[in-house]
Phi, psi and omega in degrees: 000136180298150183300334184301335183262356184294333186280351184277133179245336180259356177229114179273131183241136174214152184227140177208125176053042176083000179256120178263115177266124176248122185243115176293123191226101171212062196300330180295337181242030179056041178060032178292156180274104172265186184301318182294316180296323178300316177301315185291323178297333179287346183244331193299324184285333173294314179297320180296319179296322184275354181280111186294338182273356181258129176247331180219146179246133175246119185249128181209183179250151177299122183298336178292343179271354180053036180195159167286304175192124185276015178087201182288141178289116183298323179297324177293319178299316180297317179297323177295319179296328181270000180075015181266353178206159177286130175289160177306131181270146179297320183294321179289320177299320178295320182296324179302311183287316183293322179289326175297319179288333183281342180295121179277337178290138182295143180241122177256127178259140173239100183277101188256039182150187182306133172242109194235141175057237178299328176300319177294317180302313181298315180298316186286340174278355176289169189274319177226129191240120172257145184221131175293148187295338179263359184281164175223154174238135180207148172236085186266034178309316184298335181287342173249025174071025182242154172284141178283070191254002185270017178128343180299323180292344178272308193274325182301313180298329181289333182269322188235003181089163188290321183297310180293320181300314180295322178302309185285326180284328181277341178256331187075010182295143179284153175250118179286162190303311183300318179291322179300320177290319183298320184269000176087017178287327177229166181276312187222139168247128181228170179297151180303320183293333184260357188303305185296320180295319180292317179295319179294322179298319179291318177299321178295321177300316178294321182295336180275353181276183180283110189303312183295319180297316181293314183295319182283333171296314177300315181300320180294317179295324183285349183302315181291321178296321178292325177295316178297318179299322181295330182267327185264321192296315182298319179293314181294324178293322177296318176301318180296317180299322176296318183293338176297336184267358187274155178297326180300323178292317178300317179297318182294318179296314179299316181297319180298313182291332179268002178057051176222169178281138179285153173246107184271143181241355181080017179242000000 
């Protein structure tokens, strides 16, 4: 493995036959995005793009975490509210999505369990998405008093239309695998046991193709998505940063940790 990937601790990287597998790994927290993983996500796609030995990227979750990615780490959010840790920065959040969109190499996602919040955003911005039959996708930002500003407001409407996107983003309700495939949120739903093999087979098919033709086709298709991201993402991210300071977010975090229902006041 090239030295560029040695520094990552929350993302495991391995390469075989031109396919770079990136595994989100924080298994004690169901592969949730803590401060360290957030930092690493802001860099990993740049390194993947610049890695000459990589032709296709396969993105999945550490199986020991029983999830693709459980979203933001609530303990990190609480520490940020208490001033004991740096809260997620808008610039770093923006970098995660923009670098993901800038990768010209095709990215195949294998959703091997819940993909929640930022985890859902990352999965849905991939190019071809495989999903295990027992997995779910959800963007429950609103349930913790936050705006769905880390990219969900950009990608969900493009995949499922505005009406469905608003339904799921305003409720935070999960989308089960069969429904996700039916409405076009993902490409394929396969059995849990066959997920990794099916995703790898598709990645292998892409790796055997003409690299420049495939990469530039992706780049051309992504142009409109990047244009939309440039107009929508900054505003939605700013809304999210404001919502981090609201009492409703503090209440939601406290309620989650105390295992009770939050009482929102609109402040």
